[in-house]
N, C-alpha and C positions, 0 to 999 in steps of 0.2 A: 670493740675494744678496746682500739688507739687511742680513739674519741673524747669516748669516753672516763678514763683513765688523766683525759688530757681538764677536760672539766670535772672533776671530785680536784684532781691537785689545785685545778683557781681555785676553786672555790672553797678546799682549805690555807688557805694561804691570803687569803689575800683579805684587810681588811678592811668593812665597811668604814668610807669616813664617815669620822664625827654632825658634819651637815646632813643624813643623809639618816639619822637611827631619832626615830618615833619619839625620845626622849628633849624637853624641849629645851629644858639646861646644857642636852650634850651639842643639839642642832648651835645655840648661841655660842657655840665655842668656836665654831665653826666661822667662813667669812662667809658662805653661801648661806643661801634662803635653805628651810628643808624642801625639797623636792615632794613635787606632788602628780599622785600619779596621774598617766597620760591617758586621757581620756579618747575610747573609738567610740565610730559614730556604732550604736546599733541598732537592730530592727528593731520594727515594735512600728506604732499609732503617731502622725503623724508630729503630731502636736512633740512626742519626748524627743523626736532623733532632731528634733531644729535647736532647740540646747546645747546638745553635743555637735551637729554638724558643721563641718570642716568648711572654710570659709573663703580660704587660697588655693591656690589648686596647685599642686608638683610643679609645674609649668615657672609658676610666678616665685620662687624660693631655689636663694642657692643657700648652699652646706656646704661647712667644709664636715670634712671625716676624721676622725679623731681614733687610733688605737688606745683601749687602756689596758689591753692581756695581753697576755705573752704571749701570741699569737701571731708569727709575720705574717706579714701581707694583708691584712686581714681589713684595713682597711680601704685598702687600693679594693680589695672583691668588692667590699660594702659601698665607695664612691661608685662601682660599675654596676652594681644593682640598684643605688635609686639613680642614678644618670640612666640605665634603662626603663625609672616610674615615673622620668619626665623632671627629679630634680634638676635643677646645673648645682654646679662641682667648686666649690671651692677651696682651699687649699686642703691638701691631703698628709697624714704625716702621724706619727705617737701621741701621746697625752701621758706625762708623767705621773698624775695623780689617782692613786687606784680606784674605780667605784665600783661598788657592791652591783650593780646592775646596771646596761644603758642605760645610759642619759640625752636629753636633752636637750643642751644649754641654751638661752636663748638671752636680748636684751628686752629690753620692756616697753622698745617699739614696734615688740619682732613677735610677740604671744601669739598671735594666730600662727603663722608661718610657722612654727616651731609646732605647734600643735598638727598642721598636715608632714611633717617630717616626723610624728612621733606616732602618726596613726602610722608610717609607712613602716616601723621599727617596735615588731609585737615587742613587750615589757618593758617599753621606753619609763621614760619617768621625764617630767618636766622642768628644771628649772634655770628662773630665770638670776640674771645678773647686769650690773649697775655695768659693768667696764663692758659688753659687750653689747652695743648700742650698735642696732641694729643686724647687728650674725647670727645668723642661729646654729650653731656644731653637731652634732651627731657626736660623740661620746659613746664607744664602742665598750661595753662590756663581758661579764662571766655571763655566758646564758642569752649570749647574743647568735643568733638561728638564719636569720634571714632577713631581707621586704620584700614588703604584702603589697597588691597593690593598692591608690588611693585612690578614690572616689568626692568626688564632691558636689555637692548638692548644688541647682541652681537656684542665685540668690531670692527669698518670696518678698513680697511688695510691701514696703514698710520699713526691709531688713538690713542694720545698721551695717550690714558684707556690701549692699547698692551701693552705698557711699562711698566708695572708697575714691570711684573717681578712673578707674582703670580702664573701665568699657568690656571687662568680662563679659565674658556671656555663660550658659550654660554648652553654648560648643564650641566652647577655648579650650574643655578639657575635656577633650574626642583626643586628643595627641599625649596628656599622660597616662588614659587610657588605652593607651599598643602598646606594646614591650617593641625597645628596641625601636620606636622611630623616633626623627630628630630633635635634640630642644632646640630650641630657635626662640626670639623674644616676642614677647608681646606686640601684635602690626597695629598702630593705629591709622583709624578714616581720617584723622584729622581737628 
């Protein structure tokens, strides 16, 4: 009862920023580009899954976690859940800009990391922004319900993901799939 009332109040009293509206003129009025739906890998034939398969494991993603709702302590709770899912946590705090749904903001050079973060926050949308160079921000909005585990497919031969040069292999994602596993930086053998 009380939780439902809280969400109903947030939904009734929250305005969707112009940049999140589908109207192109309204989106042009804001500074941020229109949000794009986060892609989640879907089960299906191998050919279909490859186009939306995640390429960066949570252990290689640092996220700032910001609360854009009226729920006190939500960013800290979400940060702990993201950390348990393997993400590295940067800043944790509040975002004064209201959002219509959870948003994963990212710099132009962090799109793949942002896709991984968005896959962990169901219902979130991706939003690129030049001011966030190299950063990923998870902005919690109305409807945030928690964090889900993220699995990253092994790079296919000839796939651009293999060209990252970080030496990541399919075995490196094991820690991201074990809840409560300690987060450690990648290890290089030389």
